[in-house]
PASEBA-1860 file (N, C-alpha, C; in nm, 3 decimals):
! residues 341
1> XXXXXXXX> 8.008/6.972/23.831/7.948/6.967/23.698/8.021/6.861/23.615 ~ 7.943/6.766/23.560/8.004/6.663/23.477/8.047/6.722/23.344 ~ 8.160/6.681/23.296/8.208/6.730/23.166/8.302/6.626/23.108 ~ 8.353/6.657/22.991/8.446/6.566/22.925/8.577/6.639/22.901 ~ 8.670/6.636/22.999/8.794/6.711/22.984/8.879/6.665/22.867 ~ 8.857/6.539/22.821/8.936/6.490/22.709/8.893/6.556/22.578 ~ 8.771/6.609/22.575/8.718/6.667/22.452/8.685/6.814/22.477 ~ 8.771/6.905/22.430/8.749/7.047/22.458/8.635/7.107/22.378
9> XXXXXXXX> 8.585/7.036/22.276/8.476/7.092/22.197/8.346/7.092/22.276 ~ 8.263/7.192/22.252/8.132/7.194/22.313/8.048/7.080/22.255 ~ 7.955/7.032/22.335/7.873/6.919/22.294/7.735/6.967/22.249 ~ 7.687/6.914/22.138/7.550/6.939/22.094/7.476/6.806/22.090 ~ 7.345/6.813/22.111/7.261/6.694/22.101/7.131/6.730/22.031 ~ 7.088/6.644/21.941/6.957/6.662/21.880/6.904/6.526/21.837 ~ 6.774/6.519/21.816/6.712/6.392/21.777/6.602/6.413/21.676 ~ 6.566/6.305/21.610/6.459/6.310/21.509/6.375/6.184/21.521
17> XXXXXXXX> 6.244/6.198/21.506/6.154/6.085/21.523/6.145/6.000/21.397 ~ 6.131/5.867/21.415/6.113/5.777/21.301/5.965/5.751/21.275 ~ 5.890/5.857/21.249/5.744/5.842/21.240/5.693/5.843/21.097 ~ 5.782/5.831/20.999/5.738/5.826/20.859/5.837/5.740/20.781 ~ 5.800/5.704/20.660/5.887/5.621/20.576/5.999/5.701/20.512 ~ 5.992/5.833/20.523/6.098/5.918/20.468/6.093/6.053/20.539 ~ 6.208/6.116/20.560/6.209/6.255/20.600/6.154/6.337/20.483 ~ 6.100/6.454/20.514/6.056/6.541/20.406/6.155/6.656/20.388
25> XXXXXXXX> 6.133/6.734/20.286/6.228/6.840/20.250/6.247/6.940/20.363 ~ 6.140/6.968/20.437/6.153/7.060/20.551/6.246/7.005/20.658 ~ 6.235/6.874/20.687/6.327/6.810/20.783/6.471/6.823/20.735 ~ 6.490/6.796/20.607/6.625/6.795/20.551/6.689/6.934/20.559 ~ 6.616/7.035/20.516/6.672/7.170/20.514/6.681/7.231/20.653 ~ 6.578/7.204/20.736/6.572/7.270/20.866/6.659/7.208/20.973 ~ 6.691/7.080/20.958/6.767/7.013/21.063/6.882/6.930/21.008 ~ 6.852/6.826/20.931/6.951/6.725/20.896/7.074/6.784/20.828
33> XXXXXXXX> 7.053/6.867/20.728/7.166/6.925/20.656/7.254/7.008/20.749 ~ 7.192/7.072/20.848/7.270/7.155/20.940/7.341/7.072/21.046 ~ 7.283/6.956/21.081/7.354/6.866/21.173/7.486/6.822/21.112 ~ 7.483/6.795/20.983/7.605/6.751/20.913/7.714/6.857/20.929 ~ 7.678/6.983/20.916/7.776/7.091/20.927/7.831/7.104/21.069 ~ 7.752/7.067/21.170/7.793/7.084/21.309/7.892/6.978/21.357 ~ 7.898/6.863/21.291/7.973/6.751/21.346/8.125/6.772/21.348 ~ 8.176/6.867/21.273/8.319/6.895/21.277/8.355/6.996/21.386
41> XXXXXXXX> 8.265/7.088/21.411/8.293/7.194/21.509/8.259/7.152/21.651 ~ 8.164/7.060/21.666/8.113/7.020/21.799/8.132/6.871/21.824 ~ 8.127/6.834/21.951/8.117/6.695/21.992/7.968/6.661/21.979 ~ 7.929/6.607/21.866/7.789/6.598/21.829/7.730/6.461/21.861 ~ 7.616/6.462/21.930/7.537/6.342/21.959/7.403/6.357/21.889 ~ 7.368/6.260/21.804/7.242/6.262/21.732/7.171/6.129/21.752 ~ 7.041/6.134/21.779/6.972/6.008/21.802/6.838/6.003/21.729 ~ 6.800/5.879/21.694/6.667/5.852/21.640/6.579/5.824/21.761
49> XXXXXXXX> 6.484/5.912/21.786/6.413/5.909/21.914/6.287/5.822/21.905 ~ 6.308/5.691/21.910/6.197/5.598/21.899/6.110/5.596/22.024 ~ 6.167/5.631/22.140/6.084/5.640/22.261/5.981/5.752/22.247 ~ 6.020/5.862/22.188/5.925/5.970/22.164/5.818/5.928/22.063 ~ 5.856/5.844/21.969/5.762/5.803/21.864/5.641/5.732/21.922 ~ 5.660/5.654/22.030/5.549/5.573/22.081/5.456/5.651/22.173 ~ 5.471/5.783/22.181/5.372/5.863/22.253/5.239/5.864/22.179 ~ 5.240/5.821/22.054/5.117/5.795/21.978/5.127/5.652/21.927
57> XXXXXXXX> 5.014/5.587/21.898/5.018/5.444/21.859/5.108/5.419/21.738 ~ 5.187/5.311/21.747/5.278/5.271/21.639/5.264/5.121/21.616 ~ 5.267/5.081/21.492/5.276/4.938/21.460/5.420/4.894/21.484 ~ 5.444/4.789/21.562/5.582/4.751/21.598/5.673/4.726/21.478 ~ 5.625/4.650/21.379/5.710/4.621/21.264/5.741/4.748/21.184 ~ 5.641/4.834/21.174/5.661/4.960/21.102/5.761/5.048/21.175 ~ 5.750/5.052/21.307/5.843/5.133/21.386/5.986/5.083/21.369 ~ 6.007/4.953/21.371/6.142/4.898/21.352/6.197/4.938/21.215
65> XXXXXXXX> 6.113/4.923/21.112/6.159/4.957/20.977/6.191/5.105/20.967 ~ 6.103/5.188/21.018/6.124/5.333/21.006/6.245/5.380/21.086 ~ 6.274/5.313/21.196/6.392/5.350/21.275/6.518/5.325/21.193 ~ 6.523/5.211/21.126/6.638/5.181/21.041/6.647/5.279/20.923 ~ 6.533/5.309/20.863/6.531/5.400/20.749/6.575/5.540/20.792 ~ 6.532/5.583/20.910/6.573/5.715/20.960/6.724/5.720/20.980 ~ 6.779/5.618/21.042/6.923/5.614/21.064/6.998/5.612/20.931 ~ 6.948/5.533/20.837/7.014/5.524/20.706/7.011/5.659/20.635
73> XXXXXXXX> 6.899/5.731/20.645/6.892/5.863/20.581/6.990/5.962/20.643 ~ 7.005/5.956/20.775/7.099/6.046/20.842/7.242/6.019/20.794 ~ 7.276/5.892/20.782/7.409/5.857/20.732/7.424/5.899/20.585 ~ 7.320/5.875/20.508/7.325/5.909/20.365/7.336/6.060/20.344 ~ 7.278/6.137/20.435/7.283/6.283/20.423/7.419/6.340/20.462 ~ 7.503/6.258/20.529/7.637/6.304/20.558/7.683/6.291/20.701 ~ 7.599/6.239/20.792/7.649/6.214/20.927/7.752/6.102/20.921 ~ 7.864/6.123/20.988/7.977/6.031/20.983/8.000/5.974/21.122
81> XXXXXXXX> 7.985/5.841/21.142/8.003/5.782/21.275/8.141/5.807/21.335 ~ 8.240/5.842/21.251/8.373/5.874/21.303/8.383/6.020/21.347 ~ 8.282/6.101/21.314/8.285/6.243/21.349/8.171/6.283/21.442 ~ 8.079/6.191/21.467/7.968/6.220/21.559/7.924/6.088/21.621 ~ 7.836/6.096/21.720/7.778/5.977/21.781/7.633/5.967/21.736 ~ 7.603/5.865/21.656/7.468/5.842/21.606/7.415/5.715/21.669 ~ 7.297/5.724/21.732/7.244/5.607/21.802/7.093/5.612/21.808 ~ 7.034/5.501/21.850/6.889/5.491/21.868/6.860/5.511/22.017
89> XXXXXXXX> 6.766/5.597/22.045/6.736/5.638/22.183/6.709/5.519/22.276 ~ 6.629/5.422/22.232/6.592/5.311/22.320/6.709/5.217/22.348 ~ 6.820/5.231/22.276/6.937/5.148/22.302/7.013/5.195/22.426 ~ 6.975/5.309/22.479/7.042/5.363/22.599/6.935/5.376/22.708 ~ 6.929/5.278/22.798/6.820/5.269/22.896/6.819/5.386/22.994 ~ 6.933/5.453/23.007/6.940/5.564/23.102/6.846/5.680/23.067 ~ 6.804/5.688/22.941/6.709/5.794/22.903/6.582/5.786/22.986 ~ 6.526/5.665/22.997/6.401/5.650/23.070/6.422/5.663/23.220
97> XXXXXXXX> 6.536/5.618/23.270/6.563/5.631/23.414/6.573/5.777/23.455 ~ 6.647/5.855/23.378/6.660/5.996/23.411/6.528/6.070/23.391 ~ 6.450/6.029/23.291/6.320/6.093/23.270/6.230/6.076/23.392 ~ 6.234/5.956/23.454/6.153/5.935/23.575/6.199/6.028/23.687 ~ 6.329/6.035/23.706/6.382/6.120/23.814/6.346/6.267/23.789 ~ 6.361/6.314/23.665/6.327/6.453/23.635/6.177/6.476/23.646 ~ 6.098/6.373/23.612/5.954/6.385/23.625/5.912/6.408/23.770 ~ 5.991/6.356/23.861/5.961/6.370/24.003/5.999/6.506/24.060
105> XXXXXXXX> 6.066/6.589/23.979/6.093/6.727/24.024/6.025/6.828/23.929 ~ 5.933/6.778/23.845/5.859/6.864/23.753/5.718/6.883/23.807 ~ 5.673/7.008/23.816/5.538/7.036/23.862/5.435/6.998/23.756 ~ 5.318/6.953/23.803/5.211/6.916/23.709/5.169/7.037/23.626 ~ 5.154/7.151/23.690/5.116/7.272/23.618/5.221/7.313/23.516 ~ 5.347/7.291/23.554/5.460/7.321/23.465/5.450/7.239/23.337 ~ 5.422/7.110/23.354/5.409/7.023/23.237/5.283/7.057/23.156 ~ 5.179/7.100/23.224/5.053/7.132/23.156/5.065/7.251/23.063
113> XXXXXXXX> 5.163/7.335/23.088/5.176/7.457/23.008/5.248/7.434/22.874 ~ 5.294/7.313/22.849/5.363/7.286/22.724/5.263/7.294/22.607 ~ 5.282/7.392/22.520/5.184/7.417/22.415/5.176/7.303/22.315 ~ 5.285/7.233/22.290/5.281/7.125/22.191/5.192/7.011/22.236 ~ 5.180/6.990/22.369/5.090/6.885/22.416/4.947/6.918/22.376 ~ 4.909/7.043/22.391/4.773/7.082/22.355/4.748/7.058/22.207 ~ 4.846/7.095/22.124/4.830/7.078/21.980/4.823/6.930/21.943 ~ 4.917/6.851/21.997/4.925/6.710/21.958/4.811/6.628/22.016
121> XXXXXXXX> 4.766/6.663/22.137/4.654/6.589/22.195/4.527/6.616/22.117 ~ 4.510/6.740/22.069/4.394/6.773/21.986/4.396/6.693/21.858 ~ 4.516/6.677/21.798/4.529/6.598/21.675/4.497/6.451/21.702 ~ 4.541/6.402/21.819/4.515/6.261/21.853/4.365/6.236/21.863 ~ 4.294/6.329/21.923/4.149/6.314/21.937/4.081/6.324/21.801 ~ 4.123/6.421/21.719/4.061/6.439/21.588/4.090/6.320/21.497 ~ 4.205/6.255/21.518/4.240/6.136/21.438/4.174/6.009/21.491 ~ 4.094/6.023/21.596/4.021/5.912/21.658/4.115/5.802/21.706
129> XXXXXXXX> 4.234/5.844/21.754/4.327/5.744/21.807/4.312/5.732/21.958 ~ 4.201/5.784/22.010/4.176/5.775/22.153/4.227/5.895/22.227 ~ 4.226/5.884/22.359/4.275/5.993/22.442/4.426/6.010/22.426 ~ 4.471/6.132/22.449/4.615/6.155/22.451/4.675/6.077/22.568 ~ 4.793/6.021/22.547/4.855/5.936/22.648/4.930/6.018/22.752 ~ 4.956/5.954/22.866/5.042/6.015/22.968/5.181/6.039/22.910 ~ 5.226/5.947/22.824/5.356/5.964/22.760/5.364/6.090/22.677 ~ 5.255/6.121/22.604/5.252/6.243/22.526/5.258/6.366/22.617
137> XXXXXXXX> 5.190/6.356/22.732/5.190/6.466/22.829/5.330/6.491/22.886 ~ 5.402/6.382/22.914/5.532/6.395/22.982/5.652/6.391/22.888 ~ 5.628/6.387/22.756/5.743/6.371/22.669/5.841/6.488/22.673 ~ 5.798/6.612/22.709/5.900/6.716/22.727/6.000/6.685/22.839 ~ 5.956/6.607/22.939/6.048/6.566/23.046/6.148/6.464/22.992 ~ 6.101/6.371/22.909/6.193/6.277/22.844/6.290/6.353/22.754 ~ 6.241/6.454/22.687/6.328/6.535/22.603/6.435/6.604/22.687 ~ 6.396/6.651/22.804/6.494/6.712/22.895/6.599/6.608/22.937
145> XXXXXXXX> 6.553/6.485/22.963/6.646/6.379/23.000/6.743/6.349/22.886 ~ 6.693/6.348/22.764/6.780/6.325/22.647/6.896/6.424/22.647 ~ 6.864/6.549/22.676/6.963/6.657/22.669/7.057/6.654/22.788 ~ 7.000/6.644/22.908/7.081/6.656/23.030/7.167/6.532/23.053 ~ 7.121/6.417/23.003/7.197/6.293/23.020/7.337/6.305/22.962 ~ 7.350/6.381/22.854/7.480/6.394/22.787/7.546/6.528/22.816 ~ 7.488/6.604/22.911/7.543/6.735/22.946/7.574/6.817/22.821 ~ 7.473/6.823/22.734/7.488/6.901/22.611/7.501/7.049/22.644
153> XXXXXXXX> 7.601/7.111/22.585/7.619/7.255/22.603/7.515/7.332/22.522 ~ 7.488/7.282/22.403/7.395/7.351/22.315/7.304/7.250/22.247 ~ 7.184/7.297/22.216/7.084/7.212/22.153/7.031/7.283/22.030 ~ 7.054/7.227/21.911/6.998/7.287/21.791/6.845/7.285/21.798 ~ 6.784/7.401/21.790/6.639/7.409/21.803/6.578/7.500/21.699 ~ 6.456/7.469/21.665/6.372/7.558/21.588/6.282/7.633/21.684 ~ 6.208/7.726/21.633/6.123/7.810/21.718/6.022/7.728/21.796 ~ 5.972/7.617/21.734/5.867/7.539/21.799/5.918/7.457/21.918
161> XXXXXXXX> 6.049/7.448/21.937/6.104/7.370/22.048/6.162/7.457/22.159 ~ 6.152/7.586/22.146/6.212/7.675/22.247/6.154/7.650/22.386 ~ 6.024/7.632/22.393/5.959/7.613/22.523/6.010/7.487/22.591 ~ 6.029/7.380/22.512/6.079/7.255/22.570/6.223/7.270/22.618 ~ 6.303/7.344/22.546/6.440/7.366/22.590/6.442/7.447/22.719 ~ 6.351/7.541/22.733/6.343/7.618/22.858/6.311/7.527/22.975 ~ 6.225/7.426/22.953/6.197/7.330/23.060/6.323/7.253/23.096 ~ 6.401/7.212/22.997/6.527/7.142/23.022/6.621/7.227/23.106
169> XXXXXXXX> 6.629/7.354/23.073/6.715/7.446/23.148/6.664/7.459/23.292 ~ 6.534/7.472/23.307/6.475/7.486/23.441/6.502/7.363/23.526 ~ 6.485/7.244/23.469/6.506/7.121/23.545/6.653/7.101/23.580 ~ 6.742/7.138/23.490/6.886/7.130/23.521/6.919/7.220/23.639 ~ 6.870/7.341/23.636/6.898/7.436/23.745/6.835/7.390/23.876 ~ 6.715/7.335/23.870/6.646/7.288/23.990/6.721/7.171/24.053 ~ 6.762/7.076/23.970/6.837/6.962/24.022/6.969/7.008/24.083 ~ 7.038/7.095/24.012/7.167/7.146/24.062/7.150/7.217/24.196
177> XXXXXXXX> 7.042/7.292/24.209/7.018/7.367/24.333/6.989/7.271/24.449 ~ 6.912/7.166/24.423/6.872/7.073/24.530/6.984/6.976/24.568 ~ 7.059/6.930/24.468/7.151/6.820/24.494/7.298/6.852/24.470 ~ 7.326/6.968/24.417/7.465/7.003/24.386/7.487/7.008/24.236 ~ 7.590/7.081/24.197/7.617/7.103/24.055/7.640/6.968/23.983 ~ 7.549/6.936/23.893/7.551/6.807/23.823/7.538/6.824/23.673 ~ 7.434/6.895/23.634/7.402/6.906/23.492/7.451/7.037/23.431 ~ 7.498/7.030/23.309/7.521/7.149/23.228/7.386/7.209/23.194
185> XXXXXXXX> 7.371/7.339/23.213/7.248/7.407/23.174/7.258/7.439/23.025 ~ 7.178/7.372/22.942/7.196/7.384/22.797/7.153/7.520/22.743 ~ 7.221/7.561/22.639/7.187/7.684/22.568/7.129/7.647/22.432 ~ 7.039/7.728/22.381/6.989/7.699/22.245/7.096/7.729/22.141 ~ 7.107/7.642/22.045/7.189/7.671/21.927/7.089/7.701/21.817 ~ 7.080/7.827/21.782/6.981/7.865/21.682/7.035/7.826/21.545 ~ 6.965/7.733/21.484/7.008/7.685/21.354/7.006/7.799/21.252 ~ 7.100/7.791/21.160/7.103/7.889/21.051/6.963/7.904/20.995
193> XXXXXXXX> 6.921/8.028/20.982/6.783/8.052/20.943/6.752/7.988/20.809 ~ 6.656/7.899/20.813/6.601/7.843/20.691/6.453/7.876/20.693 ~ 6.409/7.952/20.595/6.269/7.991/20.593/6.180/7.866/20.597 ~ 6.068/7.877/20.667/5.978/7.763/20.677/5.936/7.715/20.539 ~ 5.935/7.584/20.523/5.892/7.525/20.399/5.744/7.488/20.413 ~ 5.663/7.536/20.322/5.519/7.516/20.334/5.469/7.407/20.239 ~ 5.348/7.361/20.268/5.281/7.258/20.190/5.268/7.304/20.044 ~ 5.300/7.216/19.951/5.293/7.252/19.809/5.150/7.274/19.762
201> XXXXXXXX> 5.055/7.211/19.831/4.914/7.226/19.794/4.841/7.330/19.878 ~ 4.896/7.362/19.994/4.837/7.464/20.082/4.951/7.549/20.137 ~ 4.996/7.648/20.062/5.114/7.726/20.101/5.094/7.818/20.220 ~ 4.979/7.803/20.290/4.961/7.875/20.416/4.989/7.783/20.534 ~ 5.013/7.653/20.509/5.037/7.555/20.615/5.178/7.498/20.602 ~ 5.243/7.477/20.715/5.378/7.422/20.716/5.378/7.280/20.660 ~ 5.482/7.247/20.582/5.497/7.110/20.531/5.513/7.016/20.650 ~ 5.424/6.918/20.661/5.422/6.833/20.779/5.363/6.697/20.744
209> XXXXXXXX> 5.426/6.591/20.794/5.375/6.456/20.771/5.238/6.437/20.835 ~ 5.214/6.506/20.946/5.090/6.483/21.021/4.970/6.557/20.963 ~ 4.995/6.661/20.883/4.881/6.740/20.836/4.879/6.763/20.685 ~ 4.991/6.743/20.617/4.994/6.767/20.473/4.942/6.646/20.396 ~ 4.890/6.670/20.276/4.852/6.561/20.187/4.980/6.509/20.121 ~ 4.978/6.384/20.069/5.099/6.330/20.003/5.149/6.421/19.891 ~ 5.059/6.487/19.820/5.101/6.574/19.709/5.159/6.706/19.759 ~ 5.140/6.734/19.888/5.191/6.859/19.943/5.331/6.849/19.999
217> XXXXXXXX> 5.389/6.728/19.999/5.518/6.703/20.062/5.619/6.652/19.959 ~ 5.740/6.704/19.964/5.852/6.643/19.892/5.927/6.556/19.991 ~ 5.929/6.425/19.966/6.003/6.334/20.052/6.146/6.319/20.004 ~ 6.237/6.305/20.098/6.378/6.286/20.063/6.396/6.162/19.976 ~ 6.313/6.061/19.998/6.327/5.934/19.925/6.236/5.924/19.803 ~ 6.172/6.034/19.765/6.090/6.032/19.645/6.174/6.005/19.520 ~ 6.118/5.931/19.427/6.182/5.910/19.296/6.180/6.042/19.218 ~ 6.275/6.063/19.127/6.279/6.188/19.050/6.148/6.218/18.978
225> XXXXXXXX> 6.084/6.115/18.921/5.958/6.139/18.849/5.849/6.190/18.941 ~ 5.850/6.142/19.064/5.750/6.186/19.163/5.776/6.331/19.202 ~ 5.902/6.367/19.223/5.937/6.504/19.258/5.895/6.600/19.147 ~ 5.926/6.563/19.023/5.890/6.651/18.911/5.739/6.671/18.903 ~ 5.664/6.565/18.925/5.519/6.574/18.918/5.464/6.662/19.031 ~ 5.518/6.646/19.152/5.470/6.726/19.264/5.498/6.875/19.244 ~ 5.616/6.906/19.193/5.649/7.047/19.169/5.563/7.103/19.056 ~ 5.542/7.024/18.952/5.459/7.070/18.840/5.317/7.102/18.886
233> XXXXXXXX> 5.268/7.024/18.986/5.132/7.043/19.034/5.124/7.136/19.155 ~ 5.238/7.187/19.200/5.238/7.276/19.317/5.152/7.399/19.291 ~ 5.079/7.440/19.393/4.990/7.556/19.382/5.073/7.681/19.355 ~ 5.029/7.757/19.255/5.090/7.888/19.232/4.982/7.995/19.256 ~ 4.994/8.108/19.189/4.905/8.219/19.220/4.865/8.290/19.091 ~ 4.764/8.379/19.096/4.727/8.455/18.977/4.846/8.532/18.921 ~ 4.848/8.548/18.789/4.960/8.615/18.726/5.067/8.515/18.687 ~ 5.173/8.563/18.625/5.281/8.475/18.581/5.417/8.520/18.628
241> XXXXXXXX> 5.421/8.624/18.712/5.548/8.680/18.756/5.605/8.596/18.871 ~ 5.730/8.558/18.859/5.798/8.482/18.965/5.855/8.582/19.064 ~ 5.769/8.622/19.158/5.808/8.721/19.259/5.757/8.677/19.395 ~ 5.831/8.714/19.498/5.792/8.681/19.635/5.696/8.786/19.689 ~ 5.582/8.739/19.735/5.481/8.826/19.795/5.400/8.739/19.890 ~ 5.435/8.745/20.019/5.377/8.656/20.120/5.224/8.659/20.119 ~ 5.168/8.776/20.101/5.023/8.790/20.112/4.951/8.753/19.984 ~ 5.001/8.801/19.872/4.929/8.783/19.745/4.977/8.665/19.661
249> XXXXXXXX> 5.101/8.618/19.687/5.155/8.506/19.608/5.224/8.405/19.700 ~ 5.149/8.346/19.795/5.212/8.253/19.890/5.269/8.128/19.824 ~ 5.204/8.079/19.716/5.253/7.958/19.649/5.388/7.979/19.585 ~ 5.402/8.085/19.506/5.529/8.113/19.440/5.635/8.150/19.543 ~ 5.594/8.222/19.647/5.689/8.260/19.753/5.749/8.136/19.817 ~ 5.665/8.035/19.841/5.712/7.909/19.901/5.812/7.840/19.809 ~ 5.782/7.836/19.680/5.873/7.771/19.585/6.005/7.848/19.574 ~ 5.998/7.979/19.581/6.122/8.059/19.578/6.207/8.032/19.702
257> XXXXXXXX> 6.141/8.015/19.816/6.215/7.983/19.940/6.289/7.850/19.926 ~ 6.220/7.751/19.872/6.282/7.620/19.854/6.402/7.631/19.760 ~ 6.384/7.700/19.648/6.493/7.719/19.551/6.610/7.789/19.619 ~ 6.583/7.893/19.694/6.688/7.970/19.760/6.763/7.885/19.862 ~ 6.689/7.806/19.940/6.753/7.722/20.043/6.845/7.617/19.981 ~ 6.806/7.563/19.865/6.885/7.458/19.802/7.003/7.513/19.721 ~ 6.986/7.632/19.664/7.088/7.687/19.575/7.179/7.790/19.641 ~ 7.136/7.840/19.760/7.207/7.948/19.831/7.201/8.080/19.753
265> XXXXXXXX> 7.111/8.090/19.657/7.090/8.216/19.586/6.982/8.296/19.658 ~ 7.004/8.424/19.682/6.901/8.505/19.749/6.773/8.509/19.666 ~ 6.660/8.523/19.735/6.531/8.526/19.665/6.526/8.639/19.564 ~ 6.580/8.757/19.600/6.573/8.869/19.505/6.653/8.842/19.378 ~ 6.763/8.765/19.393/6.842/8.728/19.274/6.763/8.631/19.187 ~ 6.688/8.543/19.250/6.605/8.448/19.174/6.492/8.521/19.102 ~ 6.437/8.622/19.167/6.332/8.701/19.101/6.386/8.764/18.972 ~ 6.507/8.817/18.981/6.570/8.877/18.861/6.596/8.770/18.755
273> XXXXXXXX> 6.645/8.655/18.801/6.681/8.547/18.710/6.560/8.498/18.629 ~ 6.443/8.499/18.692/6.325/8.444/18.627/6.227/8.551/18.579 ~ 6.274/8.673/18.567/6.190/8.778/18.509/6.152/8.741/18.366 ~ 6.023/8.739/18.340/5.975/8.709/18.206/5.974/8.562/18.169 ~ 6.018/8.474/18.258/6.025/8.330/18.227/5.889/8.262/18.248 ~ 5.818/8.304/18.352/5.690/8.241/18.383/5.705/8.121/18.475 ~ 5.591/8.073/18.524/5.590/7.965/18.623/5.645/7.834/18.568 ~ 5.613/7.804/18.443/5.652/7.675/18.387/5.802/7.653/18.387
281> XXXXXXXX> 5.877/7.749/18.336/6.023/7.736/18.333/6.084/7.736/18.471 ~ 6.028/7.820/18.559/6.077/7.826/18.697/6.056/7.692/18.768 ~ 5.936/7.637/18.755/5.907/7.509/18.821/5.994/7.396/18.767 ~ 6.018/7.396/18.636/6.102/7.292/18.577/6.243/7.296/18.635 ~ 6.299/7.416/18.645/6.434/7.430/18.701/6.438/7.392/18.848 ~ 6.333/7.431/18.922/6.328/7.397/19.065/6.321/7.246/19.082 ~ 6.239/7.181/19.004/6.227/7.035/19.015/6.362/6.968/18.991 ~ 6.436/7.014/18.889/6.566/6.953/18.860/6.667/6.979/18.972
289> XXXXXXXX> 6.657/7.096/19.035/6.745/7.127/19.148/6.717/7.034/19.266 ~ 6.589/7.011/19.294/6.553/6.921/19.404/6.598/6.778/19.372 ~ 6.575/6.735/19.250/6.617/6.600/19.209/6.769/6.584/19.225 ~ 6.844/6.684/19.179/6.990/6.676/19.187/7.038/6.673/19.332 ~ 6.965/6.740/19.422/7.002/6.743/19.564/6.968/6.613/19.635 ~ 6.848/6.561/19.609/6.798/6.449/19.688/6.831/6.311/19.630 ~ 6.855/6.303/19.501/6.883/6.171/19.441/7.004/6.103/19.504 ~ 7.117/6.172/19.524/7.231/6.104/19.590/7.197/6.055/19.730
297> XXXXXXXX> 7.115/6.131/19.804/7.076/6.089/19.939/6.989/5.964/19.931 ~ 6.894/5.963/19.837/6.807/5.846/19.821/6.889/5.722/19.782 ~ 6.982/5.739/19.689/7.062/5.623/19.645/7.152/5.571/19.756 ~ 7.213/5.663/19.833/7.298/5.619/19.945/7.213/5.551/20.053 ~ 7.092/5.604/20.077/7.002/5.541/20.175/6.972/5.397/20.135 ~ 6.940/5.376/20.010/6.910/5.242/19.962/7.030/5.149/19.976 ~ 7.149/5.201/19.949/7.270/5.119/19.962/7.295/5.082/20.107 ~ 7.274/5.177/20.198/7.296/5.150/20.342/7.195/5.047/20.391
305> XXXXXXXX> 7.069/5.060/20.350/6.967/4.964/20.391/6.991/4.827/20.330 ~ 7.064/4.825/20.218/7.096/4.698/20.154/7.201/4.616/20.228 ~ 7.271/4.680/20.322/7.370/4.609/20.405/7.330/4.628/20.551 ~ 7.223/4.559/20.588/7.166/4.577/20.721/7.263/4.543/20.834 ~ 7.343/4.437/20.823/7.439/4.410/20.932/7.535/4.526/20.956 ~ 7.579/4.592/20.850/7.670/4.706/20.866/7.599/4.822/20.935 ~ 7.473/4.844/20.899/7.396/4.950/20.964/7.379/4.920/21.112 ~ 7.350/4.796/21.145/7.333/4.758/21.286/7.464/4.775/21.363
313> XXXXXXXX> 7.576/4.743/21.300/7.706/4.762/21.367/7.732/4.911/21.392 ~ 7.696/4.994/21.297/7.714/5.139/21.313/7.632/5.190/21.430 ~ 7.507/5.146/21.440/7.420/5.192/21.548/7.465/5.137/21.683 ~ 7.517/5.015/21.685/7.568/4.959/21.811/7.693/5.035/21.856 ~ 7.778/5.071/21.762/7.896/5.151/21.794/7.854/5.285/21.854 ~ 7.755/5.349/21.793/7.705/5.475/21.846/7.643/5.460/21.983 ~ 7.565/5.351/22.001/7.502/5.327/22.130/7.606/5.304/22.240 ~ 7.714/5.235/22.207/7.820/5.210/22.306/7.883/5.342/22.351
321> XXXXXXXX> 7.907/5.433/22.256/7.961/5.564/22.292/7.862/5.642/22.378 ~ 7.734/5.635/22.339/7.632/5.708/22.414/7.616/5.651/22.554 ~ 7.618/5.516/22.566/7.603/5.454/22.698/7.716/5.494/22.792 ~ 7.835/5.507/22.737/7.950/5.545/22.819/7.928/5.682/22.883 ~ 7.883/5.778/22.803/7.855/5.912/22.856/7.736/5.909/22.950 ~ 7.632/5.834/22.915/7.511/5.828/22.996/7.538/5.763/23.131 ~ 7.620/5.658/23.132/7.650/5.588/23.256/7.724/5.678/23.355 ~ 7.813/5.760/23.303/7.886/5.853/23.389/7.789/5.950/23.457
329> XXXXXXXX> 7.695/6.002/23.380/7.597/6.094/23.437/7.511/6.025/23.541 ~ 7.460/5.906/23.509/7.364/5.841/23.599/7.430/5.788/23.725 ~ 7.557/5.753/23.720/7.626/5.713/23.843/7.624/5.828/23.944 ~ 7.651/5.947/23.896/7.648/6.065/23.983/7.507/6.096/24.030 ~ 7.409/6.089/23.939/7.271/6.123/23.973/7.216/6.027/24.077 ~ 7.238/5.896/24.059/7.186/5.798/24.154/7.241/5.825/24.294 ~ 7.369/5.855/24.302/7.430/5.880/24.431/7.372/6.005/24.497 ~ 7.355/6.111/24.418/7.303/6.235/24.472/7.157/6.222/24.518
337> XXXXX> 7.079/6.141/24.445/6.938/6.120/24.480/6.926/6.043/24.611 ~ 7.023/5.956/24.637/7.018/5.875/24.757/6.987/5.729/24.733 ~ 7.000/5.684/24.606/6.980/5.543/24.575/7.101/5.463/24.623 ~ 7.074/5.340/24.667/7.184/5.252/24.706/7.265/5.213/24.584 ~ 7.394/5.207/24.599/7.480/5.164/24.488/7.480/5.013/24.480
END
């Protein structure tokens, strides 16, 4: 089993796609903020997964820009290149090599059962972007390669990625059984529970770049005036009581969840705090809380993007660290498969 005896900390790996001009609040609360907390306790590898992004059509110039913006936002949110390895997926060619090898030990039926492919392929057809690609079909195998390449002990996951992590575990065990102990079988690292953040205009739907309207999303890079306007226009419910009620008051419940996640105040304490205040005062306070949280991230992102050579040096440094770990894994894998050295 490959490991890093010099580093006794367990290794975590996670990635995020550069498929929008800004992360949204759900991304920030559900993943990015928690990655920052993990980098001191774990040997943390984080990547901007641009190879995954091209499973659907991308404009090349837009993809380049968004990849840089994604990396800048991660740094601005608190990822520290001296405390974690931050890199761009396509800068490490071993990802695609291992994905091919793992694809050759993955059953077609096994890959067909991935529920996200069904969801995303349906969206591709409805968006009239043509047929779903083979890349979209096999991207869970590339995701497995991302994880196994670095022998990650744990993978921060949300509920929607559990099935893909199970495939990674299955492929690690299958390879180990056929060729000898090689890969660490990854375990899920269940991120600290952050209640799902829903669309501000449709509080029955998850906040999502692919399905939400612009007014339904709070972007990390939104200007304060835009954030205030979006919160002011957020859907609420009949009555004026600021109380959580999933069935009868989904709009206010969603706003309370956001407030609670940002302030660390329990929802029931917020209900008490805003008794008799009404929606207007509650929304105003929530908007200011979001502005105070995201404005420093937006300003740091702009500063990082303003020094592009420094950003490129940071990503090259991360890629060099990632390549070192990846090369060690692939040297062993190539030999075990039977490739000539």
